[in-house]
C-alpha positions in Angstrom: 83.0 111.5 207.2 85.5 108.7 206.8 87.3 109.4 203.8 89.6 106.7 204.1 87.3 104.6 202.3 87.2 104.4 198.5 84.2 101.7 198.4 80.4 103.8 197.1 77.6 102.8 199.1 74.9 100.8 196.7 71.8 99.9 197.4 70.6 96.7 195.4 68.2 94.4 195.3 69.9 91.9 197.6 69.4 94.3 199.9 65.8 94.1 200.8 66.8 90.8 202.3 63.5 90.0 203.6 61.8 93.2 204.3 57.9 92.2 203.0 58.6 95.3 199.8 55.1 96.5 199.6 55.4 99.0 202.8 56.1 102.5 204.2 57.7 102.1 207.7 60.2 104.4 209.0 63.7 102.9 209.9 63.9 101.8 213.7 67.2 100.0 215.0 68.7 99.5 217.3 72.6 100.7 218.4 74.8 100.6 221.1 74.5 104.8 223.3 76.7 105.4 226.5 77.7 101.5 225.8 74.2 100.8 225.9 72.2 98.5 223.5 69.9 100.6 223.0 66.7 99.1 220.7 63.1 101.4 218.8 65.8 104.1 218.0 63.3 105.8 214.7 66.2 107.3 212.5 64.6 110.8 210.7 67.4 112.8 208.3 64.7 115.7 208.5 65.2 117.6 211.2 68.8 118.7 213.7 68.9 117.1 216.0 69.4 113.7 217.6 66.4 112.9 221.0 66.5 110.4 224.0 63.8 110.3 225.3 63.9 110.3 229.3 62.3 107.4 229.9 65.3 104.8 227.8 68.0 108.2 229.4 66.9 106.5 233.4 67.2 102.7 232.2 71.0 103.7 230.3 71.9 104.8 234.3 73.3 108.0 232.9 73.4 110.6 236.5 71.4 113.8 235.8 74.4 116.0 237.1 75.9 115.1 233.8 72.8 117.0 232.1 74.1 120.1 230.5 71.1 123.2 231.6 69.5 125.0 228.1 67.3 127.7 227.6 65.6 126.4 224.5 62.7 124.4 223.5 61.7 121.6 220.2 58.6 121.8 218.8 55.8 118.6 217.8 54.3 118.7 214.5 51.4 120.8 215.7 53.5 123.4 216.6 53.4 122.9 220.7 56.0 123.5 222.7 58.4 120.8 224.1 60.4 121.5 227.1 63.9 119.4 227.1 65.0 118.4 230.4 69.1 119.2 229.3 71.4 118.2 226.5 74.1 115.4 226.8 77.1 114.4 225.1 77.0 110.2 224.2 78.6 107.7 222.5 77.2 106.5 219.6 78.3 102.7 218.1 76.9 102.0 214.9 77.9 98.5 212.9 79.8 95.8 214.5 83.2 94.9 216.5 85.2 94.6 213.8 83.1 96.5 211.5 81.5 99.3 212.9 82.2 103.2 214.3 81.9 105.0 217.1 81.2 109.1 217.6 79.9 111.1 220.5 76.6 113.1 219.3 74.5 115.6 221.2 71.6 114.8 222.5 68.5 116.1 224.1 66.8 114.8 226.8 62.8 115.2 226.6 59.7 113.6 228.9 57.0 113.3 226.8 55.3 110.5 225.6 57.2 107.9 222.7 56.8 104.5 221.8 60.9 105.2 220.5 64.2 105.4 223.2 65.9 107.9 221.0 66.2 109.6 218.0 68.8 109.7 216.0 68.7 112.2 213.1 71.0 114.0 211.1 74.0 115.9 213.2 74.9 112.1 213.9 74.1 110.1 210.2 76.7 113.5 208.8 79.2 113.3 211.2 79.2 108.7 209.7 79.0 110.3 206.0 75.7 107.6 206.4 72.9 106.9 203.3 69.5 106.1 204.5 67.3 103.8 202.3 63.6 103.5 203.6 62.5 101.4 200.4 65.3 99.2 202.1 64.9 99.6 205.7 68.8 100.1 205.9 72.3 103.1 206.8 74.7 102.4 205.4 77.8 104.2 205.9 82.3 104.0 205.6 84.5 102.6 207.7 88.6 102.0 207.0 87.7 98.4 205.9 84.5 99.0 204.0 80.8 99.7 203.9 78.8 99.0 206.7 75.2 98.3 207.5 72.4 98.8 209.6 69.8 96.6 208.9 66.5 98.0 210.5 63.8 96.4 212.0 60.4 96.3 210.2 58.2 94.5 212.2 59.6 97.1 215.9 59.0 100.1 213.2 55.7 98.8 212.5 55.2 98.0 216.8 56.1 101.6 216.9 53.9 102.9 215.0 50.6 100.9 216.4 51.6 102.4 220.0 51.5 105.6 218.8 48.8 105.9 217.4 47.0 104.8 220.0 48.7 106.9 222.1 47.9 110.3 219.8 44.0 109.5 220.9 45.0 110.3 224.5 47.8 112.3 224.6 47.4 116.2 223.6 50.1 116.5 222.5 52.4 113.3 220.7 56.2 114.1 219.9 56.7 114.3 215.7 59.3 112.8 214.9 59.3 116.1 211.4 60.1 119.6 213.3 62.4 119.9 215.5 65.3 121.9 215.0 67.3 123.5 218.2 69.0 126.2 216.3 65.2 128.3 216.7 65.1 128.9 220.1 62.8 129.9 222.4 63.5 130.9 225.6 61.8 129.8 229.3 58.9 132.6 229.4 58.4 134.0 225.9 
């Protein structure tokens, strides 16, 4: 967290902006990852691993050689094992110049069906000192100059959710946003 600002992080009625306030939508944002503008990023405060899906990894055009092998898996909501292709450290930028923060984050790369390109979780949010408001569909975080925000895209959140429901009908295991934790290691072959 950046302690150089003493401006409190608050949310008010103004923060609702133009969103439909009668919602149960998730926070879906656009961030810069490895100098690429990446949309359809789910913000999830419930787990402790950042996820980058294979399709987004390929679009960002990062060499597979940069993936560090791992010998553990993550698990979906139903308990199904999801093999991790590897992990990689990438720069993630929140906000826009001149009021932005860039932090280095570790992502696990997975090859599973998903409507999201990436999932930002507690490691990034905690390092950023971020406060997430699902009611306002926003992330706020301190910078040296002030408090900055990333506004969620309600329309994109609803599109992703609708697509997820369609995929769920055909997919054997749909990636869950709530129960992955790399601290629970499973050795391959167990």
